[in-house]
C-alpha positions in Angstrom: 19.2 15.6 -6.1 18.4 12.4 -4.1 16.1 12.8 -1.2 16.4 10.7 2.0 13.6 9.5 4.2 13.1 11.1 7.6 14.1 7.8 9.3 17.3 7.5 7.3 18.2 11.1 8.0 17.4 10.8 11.7 19.6 7.7 12.0 22.5 9.3 10.2 22.4 12.5 12.3 21.6 11.3 15.8 23.3 8.8 18.0 21.1 6.1 19.5 21.4 7.8 22.9 20.4 11.2 21.4 17.4 9.6 19.6 16.3 8.0 22.8 16.4 11.3 24.6 14.5 13.1 21.9 11.9 10.3 21.8 11.4 10.5 25.6 11.0 14.3 25.5 8.4 14.0 22.7 6.5 11.3 24.6 6.6 13.4 27.8 5.2 16.5 25.9 2.4 14.5 24.3 1.4 12.8 27.6 1.4 16.1 29.5 -0.8 18.1 27.2 -4.3 18.5 28.5 -7.4 19.8 26.6 -6.8 23.2 28.1 -3.1 23.1 27.2 -4.0 22.0 23.6 -6.4 25.0 23.2 -3.8 27.4 24.7 -1.1 26.1 22.3 -3.4 26.9 19.5 -3.9 30.4 21.0 -7.7 30.1 21.3 -9.9 31.3 24.2 -12.8 29.2 25.4 -15.2 31.7 23.9 -13.5 31.5 20.5 -13.5 27.7 20.6 -17.1 27.6 21.9 -18.3 29.3 18.7 -16.7 26.5 16.6 -17.9 23.7 18.9 -21.4 25.2 19.4 -20.7 25.2 23.2 -20.8 27.9 25.7 -17.7 29.1 27.5 -18.9 27.6 30.8 -19.5 24.2 29.1 -15.9 24.3 27.8 -14.6 25.3 31.2 -16.3 22.2 32.8 -15.1 20.0 29.9 -11.5 21.0 30.3 -11.6 20.4 34.0 -12.9 16.8 33.8 -10.8 13.7 33.8 -13.4 11.5 32.1 -15.0 12.3 28.8 -17.4 10.8 26.2 -15.7 10.0 23.0 -18.3 12.1 21.1 -17.5 15.1 23.2 -13.8 14.8 22.7 -14.3 14.4 19.0 -16.4 17.6 18.9 -13.8 19.5 20.9 -10.9 18.3 18.8 -12.7 18.9 15.5 -13.6 22.5 16.6 -9.8 23.0 17.1 -9.3 21.8 13.5 -8.0 18.4 14.3 -9.2 14.8 14.0 -9.6 12.5 17.1 -7.9 9.1 16.9 -8.0 6.6 19.6 -5.3 3.9 19.9 -4.6 1.0 22.2 -0.9 0.5 23.0 0.6 -2.8 23.9 4.4 -2.4 24.4 5.6 -1.1 21.0 2.5 -2.1 19.2 -0.1 0.6 18.6 -3.5 -0.3 17.3 -5.8 2.4 16.0 -9.4 1.7 17.2 -12.3 2.4 14.8 -16.0 2.7 15.3 -16.8 0.0 12.8 
């Protein structure tokens, strides 16, 4: 059985208008997810996450309420959730992953 790539399958199943609507919904969901929202999606309490991040519940509460974060703090938070932090710069349709090197 021949397998198709996801891009080929998506092109064959969705009209360009439908693809644009799906892409917009995905972009909106990603842009609207806060640290608190991310934690809640993973069904973790601040206390549970605090154990993994070596932070207190009150530290996590303050962190989730801030709008400005240190990269190292974000990395610690995301890794405690089981993820990996990636930072990208976006210029139109061009996305550049920034590295620490």
